[in-house]
C-alpha positions, 0 to 999 in steps of 0.5 A: 885403048882408053880401059880402066886398068880394074876392067882389064884381065888375061882374057881381056881382047877383041871380044871385051875390048872395043877398041881392040883392032889391028891398029890399036894392037900394033901400037900397044905391041910397040909400046910393050915392046919399047917398054920392057926391051923385048921384041916379038917374033912375027908368029908371036905377034900373030899369036897374041889374042889377049892380055894373056898372051901378052903375058906369056910372050914376055915371061918366054923373054925372061920378062918378070911379071908382078901379077898382083 
């Protein structure tokens, strides 16, 4: 979405990222599923409103994230 990493936090989503739309979230979802070898359910996918939601669902799938 062409956002500098320094500007992204757990609350980043449609309110703070202008390019956070349904298409770009779908692309991001696909990239995250591929990168971490997980598959989100439809309910999980519909629940994702910000970066923190992605992280929460990844953790629920057993992905260990380095939040530093």
